[in-house]
C-alpha positions as a printed NumPy array, in Angstrom:
array([[ 22.609,   0.585,  -1.035],
       [ 19.099,  -0.365,  -2.412],
       [ 18.799,  -3.802,  -3.827],
       [ 15.632,  -4.99 ,  -5.831],
       [ 14.318,  -8.374,  -5.807],
       [ 12.077,  -9.693,  -8.844],
       [  9.111, -10.64 ,  -6.936],
       [  7.069,  -8.722,  -4.175],
       [  7.05 , -11.695,  -1.807],
       [  5.819,  -9.51 ,   1.002],
       [  2.535,  -9.424,  -0.852],
       [  1.982, -13.074,  -0.855],
       [  0.566, -14.849,   2.442],
       [  2.34 , -18.262,   1.503],
       [  5.323, -19.15 ,   3.68 ],
       [  7.112, -20.836,   0.61 ],
       [  7.115, -17.558,  -1.39 ],
       [  8.229, -15.434,   1.721],
       [ 10.818, -18.15 ,   2.313],
       [ 12.279, -17.923,  -1.226],
       [ 11.958, -14.134,  -1.225],
       [ 13.613, -13.643,   1.876],
       [ 16.731, -15.756,   0.886],
       [ 16.761, -13.777,  -2.472],
       [ 16.954, -10.344,  -0.763],
       [ 19.341, -11.574,   2.052],
       [ 21.803, -12.918,  -0.763],
       [ 21.577,  -9.772,  -2.469],
       [ 22.616,  -7.776,   0.351],
       [ 25.53 , -10.039,   1.423],
       [ 26.696, -10.15 ,  -2.184],
       [ 26.695,  -6.355,  -2.224],
       [ 28.463,  -5.986,   1.091],
       [ 31.288,  -8.353,   0.226],
       [ 31.684,  -6.524,  -3.236],
       [ 32.519,  -3.243,  -1.027],
       [ 34.836,  -4.884,   1.178],
       [ 32.291,  -5.232,   4.104],
       [ 31.513,  -7.845,   6.69 ],
       [ 28.131,  -8.719,   7.31 ],
       [ 26.363, -11.366,   9.225],
       [ 23.857, -13.232,   7.297],
       [ 20.326, -12.37 ,   8.626],
       [ 18.319, -15.587,   9.771],
       [ 15.113, -16.473,   8.401],
       [ 12.115, -15.86 ,  10.595],
       [ 10.465, -18.982,  12.091],
       [  7.055, -19.834,  10.829],
       [  5.373, -19.722,  13.898],
       [  5.917, -15.748,  14.299],
       [  5.849, -15.491,  10.538],
       [  7.609, -11.733,  10.623],
       [  9.035, -10.224,   7.546],
       [ 11.499,  -7.168,   6.823],
       [  9.698,  -3.707,   7.022],
       [  9.187,  -2.171,   3.492],
       [  7.924,   1.661,   3.282],
       [  5.674,   0.664,   0.456],
       [  3.708,  -2.09 ,   2.256],
       [  2.848,   0.584,   5.017],
       [  0.854,   2.476,   2.195],
       [ -0.59 ,  -0.751,   1.297],
       [ -1.678,  -1.972,   4.846],
       [ -3.359,   1.398,   5.851],
       [ -5.903,   0.54 ,   2.989],
       [ -6.802,  -2.757,   4.972],
       [ -9.363,  -3.032,   7.376],
       [ -7.709,  -3.988,  10.627],
       [ -8.759,  -5.246,  13.951],
       [ -6.897,  -5.911,  17.102],
       [ -8.183,  -8.924,  18.953],
       [ -7.473,  -9.638,  22.739],
       [ -7.501, -13.093,  24.015],
       [ -6.973, -14.622,  27.542],
       [ -4.604, -12.902,  29.91 ],
       [ -4.291,  -9.788,  27.717],
       [ -2.606, -11.676,  24.979],
       [ -3.402,  -9.615,  21.81 ],
       [ -2.679,  -9.899,  17.991],
       [ -3.96 ,  -8.   ,  14.913],
       [ -6.048,  -9.421,  12.092],
       [ -7.31 ,  -8.442,   8.612],
       [-11.103,  -8.088,   8.561],
       [-11.174,  -8.857,   4.878],
       [-14.792,  -9.692,   4.677],
       [-15.465,  -6.256,   6.218],
       [-17.524,  -7.63 ,   8.96 ],
       [-19.49 ,  -4.844,  10.969],
       [-17.233,  -5.385,  14.198],
       [-16.89 ,  -2.998,  17.341],
       [-14.991,  -3.477,  20.699],
       [-16.141,  -6.142,  22.799],
       [-17.408,  -8.252,  20.037],
       [-16.305, -11.99 ,  19.949],
       [-14.866, -13.298,  16.635],
       [-13.222, -16.336,  15.124],
       [ -9.805, -15.764,  13.889],
       [ -7.077, -17.71 ,  11.912],
       [ -4.225, -19.324,  14.248],
       [ -0.894, -20.639,  13.548],
       [ -2.232, -24.116,  13.597],
       [ -6.169, -23.92 ,  13.339],
       [ -8.579, -21.765,  14.732],
       [ -8.702, -19.545,  17.876],
       [-11.473, -17.084,  19.245],
       [-11.026, -13.757,  20.994],
       [-12.579, -10.476,  21.833],
       [-12.218,  -7.246,  19.59 ],
       [-10.175,  -4.756,  21.299],
       [ -9.552,  -1.812,  18.671],
       [-10.855,  -1.153,  15.165],
       [-10.214,   1.661,  12.59 ],
       [ -7.52 ,   4.105,  12.611],
       [ -6.715,   3.425,  16.164],
       [ -5.312,  -0.011,  14.997],
       [ -2.941,   1.46 ,  12.513],
       [ -1.558,   4.168,  14.754],
       [ -0.911,   1.253,  17.321],
       [  1.146,  -0.749,  14.816],
       [  3.099,   2.203,  13.912],
       [  3.831,   2.921,  17.623],
       [  4.894,  -0.607,  18.186],
       [  7.1  ,  -0.718,  14.965],
       [  5.363,  -3.421,  13.134],
       [  3.674,  -1.924,  10.241],
       [  4.257,  -4.645,   7.28 ],
       [  4.347,  -7.648,   9.363],
       [  2.015, -10.321,   7.752],
       [ -1.322, -10.818,   9.722],
       [ -4.023, -13.689,   9.731],
       [ -7.65 , -13.129,   8.969],
       [-10.819, -12.708,  10.887],
       [-13.123, -15.737,   9.857],
       [-16.467, -14.494,  11.142],
       [-18.004, -13.335,  14.296],
       [-18.808, -15.877,  17.008],
       [-22.058, -17.367,  17.589],
       [-23.692, -18.704,  20.839],
       [-22.194, -22.051,  20.28 ],
       [-18.795, -20.932,  19.879],
       [-19.337, -18.746,  23.081],
       [-20.307, -22.211,  24.97 ],
       [-17.294, -24.031,  23.82 ],
       [-15.021, -21.17 ,  24.872],
       [-16.518, -21.325,  28.352],
       [-15.879, -25.348,  28.306],
       [-12.251, -24.427,  27.41 ],
       [-11.979, -22.283,  30.316],
       [-13.182, -24.975,  32.772],
       [-10.74 , -27.36 ,  31.007],
       [ -8.11 , -24.888,  31.647],
       [ -8.623, -25.022,  35.665],
       [ -8.164, -28.718,  35.241],
       [ -5.123, -28.688,  33.275],
       [ -3.628, -26.265,  35.762],
       [ -3.801, -28.813,  38.709],
       [ -2.68 , -31.788,  36.355],
       [  0.127, -29.593,  35.551],
       [  1.147, -28.879,  39.063],
       [  0.895, -32.684,  39.861],
       [  3.084, -33.713,  37.082],
       [  5.798, -31.065,  37.943],
       [  6.073, -32.712,  41.134],
       [  6.953, -36.036,  39.523],
       [  9.555, -34.482,  37.188],
       [ 10.992, -32.367,  39.846],
       [ 11.447, -29.361,  37.705],
       [ 11.942, -25.674,  39.296],
       [  9.091, -23.875,  37.523],
       [  6.181, -21.712,  38.643],
       [  3.283, -22.189,  36.461],
       [  1.434, -18.753,  35.825],
       [ -1.473, -19.33 ,  33.357],
       [ -2.961, -21.974,  30.888],
       [ -4.798, -21.383,  27.651],
       [ -6.491, -23.511,  25.334],
       [ -6.653, -22.476,  21.563],
       [-10.207, -22.321,  20.601],
       [-10.237, -25.363,  18.464],
       [ -8.11 , -27.456,  21.075],
       [ -5.325, -27.863,  18.712],
       [ -2.995, -26.334,  20.99 ],
       [ -2.628, -26.118,  25.015],
       [ -0.18 , -23.533,  26.192],
       [  1.449, -23.302,  29.792],
       [  3.006, -19.975,  30.72 ],
       [  5.526, -20.252,  33.654],
       [  8.394, -18.389,  35.223],
       [ 11.97 , -19.962,  36.165],
       [ 15.033, -18.708,  37.563],
       [ 16.949, -20.265,  34.6  ],
       [ 16.689, -22.277,  31.573],
       [ 14.647, -25.369,  31.945],
       [ 15.086, -28.821,  30.05 ],
       [ 11.226, -29.882,  29.889],
       [ 11.342, -32.119,  26.643],
       [ 10.548, -35.248,  28.573],
       [  7.818, -33.236,  30.576],
       [  6.102, -31.92 ,  27.423],
       [  5.894, -35.316,  26.043],
       [  4.367, -36.466,  29.067],
       [  1.935, -33.689,  29.151],
       [  1.003, -34.421,  25.393],
       [  0.116, -38.127,  26.261],
       [ -2.151, -36.769,  28.991],
       [ -4.131, -33.989,  26.912],
       [ -3.875, -35.466,  23.581],
       [ -2.95 , -32.417,  21.818],
       [  0.004, -30.045,  20.983],
       [  1.764, -28.709,  24.065],
       [  3.567, -25.376,  24.353],
       [  5.658, -24.307,  27.448],
       [  6.359, -20.503,  27.42 ],
       [  8.924, -19.046,  29.811],
       [  7.771, -15.451,  30.595],
       [  9.584, -12.87 ,  32.839],
       [  8.41 , -11.298,  36.085],
       [  6.998,  -8.174,  34.292],
       [  4.885, -10.299,  31.784],
       [  3.807, -12.294,  35.013],
       [  2.674,  -9.301,  36.541],
       [  0.927,  -8.229,  33.304],
       [ -0.871, -11.543,  33.003],
       [ -2.007, -11.864,  36.758],
       [ -2.868,  -8.218,  37.36 ],
       [ -3.47 ,  -6.443,  40.622],
       [ -3.569,  -3.105,  42.22 ],
       [ -0.53 ,  -0.763,  42.622],
       [  0.53 ,   1.358,  45.422],
       [ -1.278,   4.207,  43.792],
       [ -4.561,   2.372,  44.384],
       [ -5.307,   1.762,  40.846],
       [ -5.05 ,  -1.168,  38.444],
       [ -1.697,  -2.029,  37.187],
       [ -0.496,   0.023,  34.036],
       [  0.633,  -3.235,  32.244],
       [ -2.297,  -5.081,  32.928],
       [ -4.491,  -2.213,  31.545],
       [ -3.184,   0.006,  29.024],
       [  0.489,  -0.235,  28.974],
       [  1.566,  -1.68 ,  25.62 ],
       [  5.352,  -2.455,  26.015],
       [  7.997,  -2.049,  28.581],
       [ 10.813,   0.182,  28.756],
       [ 14.242,   0.043,  30.466],
       [ 13.697,   2.12 ,  34.089],
       [ 16.912,   2.819,  36.158],
       [ 17.487,   4.495,  39.414],
       [ 18.907,   7.588,  37.322],
       [ 15.291,   8.23 ,  36.494],
       [ 14.27 ,   8.145,  40.261],
       [ 17.313,  10.504,  40.974],
       [ 16.474,  12.975,  38.634],
       [ 12.966,  13.321,  39.802],
       [ 14.461,  13.855,  43.49 ],
       [ 12.722,  10.686,  44.765],
       [ 14.302,   8.779,  47.531],
       [ 16.497,   5.8  ,  46.414],
       [ 14.413,   3.272,  48.169],
       [ 14.415,   0.246,  45.983],
       [ 11.244,  -1.181,  48.137],
       [  9.128,   2.08 ,  47.64 ],
       [ 10.358,   2.14 ,  43.815],
       [  9.385,  -1.25 ,  43.096],
       [  6.298,  -2.311,  41.604],
       [  4.425,  -5.673,  42.013],
       [  6.873,  -7.638,  39.765],
       [  9.781,  -6.717,  41.932],
       [ 11.267,  -4.331,  39.158],
       [ 11.38 ,  -0.583,  39.385],
       [  7.797,   0.964,  38.611],
       [  7.241,   1.699,  34.521],
       [  5.452,   5.118,  36.048],
       [  8.964,   6.367,  36.781],
       [  9.117,   7.273,  33.001],
       [  5.838,   8.993,  32.674],
       [  6.953,  12.279,  33.932],
       [ 10.743,  12.048,  32.909],
       [ 10.482,  14.138,  29.912],
       [  8.584,  16.908,  31.595],
       [ 11.457,  16.601,  34.44 ],
       [ 14.156,  16.748,  31.747],
       [ 12.798,  19.88 ,  30.299],
       [ 12.661,  21.663,  33.271],
       [ 16.29 ,  20.686,  34.393],
       [ 17.75 ,  22.545,  31.48 ],
       [ 17.307,  25.488,  33.632],
       [ 19.175,  23.824,  36.39 ],
       [ 22.86 ,  22.984,  37.038],
       [ 23.726,  19.205,  37.107],
       [ 23.731,  17.446,  40.247],
       [ 26.933,  17.101,  41.982],
       [ 28.264,  20.138,  40.293],
       [ 30.936,  22.113,  42.495],
       [ 30.559,  25.621,  42.939],
       [ 32.68 ,  28.331,  44.592],
       [ 30.586,  30.839,  46.703],
       [ 31.409,  33.157,  49.639],
       [ 30.899,  30.334,  51.883],
       [ 33.412,  28.279,  50.204],
       [ 33.522,  25.207,  47.846],
       [ 30.138,  23.431,  47.616],
       [ 28.366,  20.62 ,  45.749],
       [ 24.92 ,  21.023,  44.145],
       [ 23.039,  18.   ,  45.519],
       [ 19.411,  18.866,  45.412],
       [ 16.857,  21.189,  43.822],
       [ 13.231,  21.71 ,  43.841],
       [ 11.915,  22.286,  40.133],
       [  8.335,  23.705,  41.348],
       [  9.662,  26.179,  43.746],
       [ 13.192,  26.945,  41.737],
       [ 15.26 ,  26.171,  44.527],
       [ 18.925,  24.921,  44.646],
       [ 20.326,  23.09 ,  47.656],
       [ 24.353,  23.263,  48.14 ],
       [ 26.166,  20.96 ,  50.552],
       [ 29.603,  22.619,  51.981],
       [ 30.359,  19.52 ,  54.235],
       [ 30.261,  19.147,  57.96 ],
       [ 26.387,  18.831,  57.332],
       [ 25.832,  22.627,  56.236],
       [ 23.298,  23.483,  53.467],
       [ 22.336,  26.606,  51.946],
       [ 19.541,  27.024,  49.857],
       [ 19.64 ,  29.414,  46.545],
       [ 16.909,  30.466,  44.485],
       [ 17.802,  29.818,  40.788],
       [ 18.559,  33.221,  39.778],
       [ 20.947,  33.273,  42.659],
       [ 22.894,  30.111,  41.789],
       [ 23.295,  31.26 ,  37.987],
       [ 26.005,  33.814,  39.533],
       [ 28.125,  30.709,  40.626],
       [ 27.449,  28.25 ,  37.498],
       [ 28.655,  28.928,  34.008],
       [ 26.113,  28.913,  31.534],
       [ 27.114,  25.902,  29.254],
       [ 26.724,  23.699,  32.569],
       [ 22.76 ,  24.131,  32.659],
       [ 22.242,  21.81 ,  29.928],
       [ 24.146,  18.65 ,  30.959],
       [ 21.389,  17.049,  32.514],
       [ 19.815,  16.235,  29.029],
       [ 23.351,  15.057,  27.807],
       [ 23.167,  12.151,  30.69 ],
       [ 20.165,  10.658,  28.868],
       [ 21.095,   9.684,  25.284],
       [ 18.39 ,   9.768,  22.622],
       [ 16.085,   6.854,  22.743],
       [ 16.577,   6.092,  26.532],
       [ 13.363,   7.584,  27.646]])
């Protein structure tokens, strides 16, 4: 059902306007659902810190006319900003940008059409962005260097105070906002940690706003970086934008040995690269019968347990450690036509 609200709150950058518009839109949807006898959970208003809003198709058209840049901060933290003043920016330039509370400094990572394409890929077209203030000057870069030096000191102070409070946390990284209005500590932990008293203690020491962000093991690998088993820098710390779910099924269908040690990345989870060639394998598997499919041949009843998509071989196990290799053309005599596409059905849309 289509509902209209009176004012285009998504075009206003003020939080008050956005909050009012969201509430009106939400009430409109809930009222309409109740009138039709449907149960619907009332949507929650986004927090002011993330400042996100509902997606609107019309806003996508408006956003495409904006001069956008992607800015990278410490430890590959990236965000998008509006270059409202049309500064001549290129990747590698340092810029001052608006932050949640104050000003931050980062390095331009992407400009132009690539930024719009990336926002479409991430599914965040229409979310409110802050603005680029100006290019950074030499004094700004000196202050940034001083912040980085103080982050090292903050790291060791955090570790010392952590022992006093006895919290089970592993500190990963520390980041000062450029204007020093905020100091963020990134950590990992096995469960939820009540660190309210710890935060108050840190605030007294550093005299600024303290934020503690608990991150996962994959995010830890992204921030720390490293070299993968392939000999290249980790994908997550160089070009990979988002993490997708990886399971042992992906390894099984690529005929990889199901050894968790060999299949795990630096984060201890299954390697993201198991997904990279999965679509190609699934396309090839359309010409093969499914794994564990039982067939009746002259040898008896056997089970298809392995195949080689490069040489078009299918391996059948008959029990008692008896194996037989068939070509794809030979195996088609024993397998009905409708069984050859079942590999694709195992992976529902959106899993890859």
